[in-house]
N, C-alpha and C positions, 0 to 999 in steps of 0.2 A: 262280459267282452265290455265293458268301462276301463276294464280297466288294463286292460289289452286300446285299451283305445289310452287314455293317460301317460302310460309307459313306451306309447308307442309318441307322446306327443313331448315328450321326454324326450324323449333321446334324440328327435329329430328336434331337437331346443337345442342339447349338450351336443352333436356333430355341429349347431350350428353357431353355438359359442364362438370354439372349438377353431372353425376355421375362421373367423374375424384377428382370429390373435398376428400382430406381426409378429414376426420372423425376425431376429438375431440377420441372419442373413439379408434379407432388406431391408435392415441396419445397415454393416458392414457395405452392402454394394452404392446405399448417394452418399457414403463416404468416400468413401473411392468415388468413384465422379465428381463427384467435388476438392479432394484432392487434386481428380488430374486438370480439370479447367484451371485452379491452383499455382501447376505448375508452367503449365501454360504459356509460353509467351507470346505478349503477339506482334499480328507479320506486318512488318513495314513495308510497303512496295511503292515500285517509284524511286525507294534513296539511294548510293553511295553511303557504304558504311563506311569512317572517318574514323582514322586510328583515335584510342583515348592519348589524348596531354597529361604524363600527372600536372596532380592538381601541391603546386610549392606556397605552402603557407610563414605567412609568419611572424609566430607570438607579439602579442599586442603589448607596448610596457602599461600602454593605461586601460581601467578597466571602471568602467559601466557596474555599475551592481543598486539594485531598486532598492528601494528602503526598507529599512527593516524591520517591522514590527512591537510598539515597545507599550508598555503598561505598568503602572505604577497598583500593586495596592499591596498588600501585608498577606505571609502566606508561612506555614508552619512545620515543621517535619511531619508527617505524620507516625515518624519511631522516635521522634520527642526529641534528636539530638539537634535543635536551629540552629548550633557552629557549620552545621555546614552551609547553610542559606548565604548569603554574599551579596552584597549591593545587585549583581548583574548575573539573569540567572536565563542565560541560553532554555528555552522551554522549547520537548518537542512532543507533545501532545497532552494531551490537556481530557480529562473524562466527568463520565458521571457516577461512572463501576467503579468503582476501587480492585476489583480485579481484572481490569483489562488496562490500568495505569496498569495497578504492579509486573501485570506483564510485560510490557516496552520494559520497564526499572527494570526488572531481569534479564532481555537481552539486554541491553545498555554493562547491561556493570559483569556478566559472562563474556562484552568486547569492550574488560575495559576503563570503564566511563565511572567514572563518578555519584552515579547516578541517584537520584534520591525523588521520593516520590511527599508529595509534597498538599498541601489542603488551601484552600481558602478562607476567607466566610463563609462562603453563599455554600463552597459540598464539591464545589468541585475541584478533584483530584487534576494538578498539575504531575508531567515526567519533569524535571527540571534534570539532566543531561548534565549540564556541567554548570558549574557559581564560581565570578569572580567579583574584586575587588575594581577594573571599569572596564572602562567601556571598551580600548582599542583591545586588550586581553582575550575579548568575551569575542568581541567582531574574525579573530580569527581561527577559537576555536570552535561560533560557527558553523564558515567557510570551511572549516577541516573538516567536520560534518556530518554537513551538505552532500562531499567529497563522497567520504565513505559509505551515505544514505542516503542518492539521491530520496526515497523520499521526502527524504526530510529538510524538503527545500521551502515550506513554509514557517522554517521553523522561525519564535520572535526573543524576545529579550521583556524580561520582565525586570520590577524594580520593586527590589521586598523593598516597607513603608520603614 
């Protein structure tokens, strides 16, 4: 008799647990409902539609750029080829973990950049996208890099001591 109670109670418990499980169709229905709300456009009342006028823009001859961050420190190439590091280095990443820095460096090399993995005295790994002897060329390279890679908007200069 006691066994029957235990078996019955365990069957009820298992049945109750199975019914609590959320189904994939419930998630799908909620997702579709959210998508419908996104697609719906706001309804405006009491306004007359206005024909869209084309916007004509003229290129600006003057550009305002934010000041570029510069930092001076001694860095050494991780592979030992310090000849690749010049005075002005465009830094696109600074990492504590070598693996993360290597990954970014390899991605840049695959895209044709002469990227170098360097390390400073504090042990930080710097990903140098490109390196130049003069600041003007480094500024142009930085702007080109930011055009190709919008995620590198915070690229900065490291002046190698």
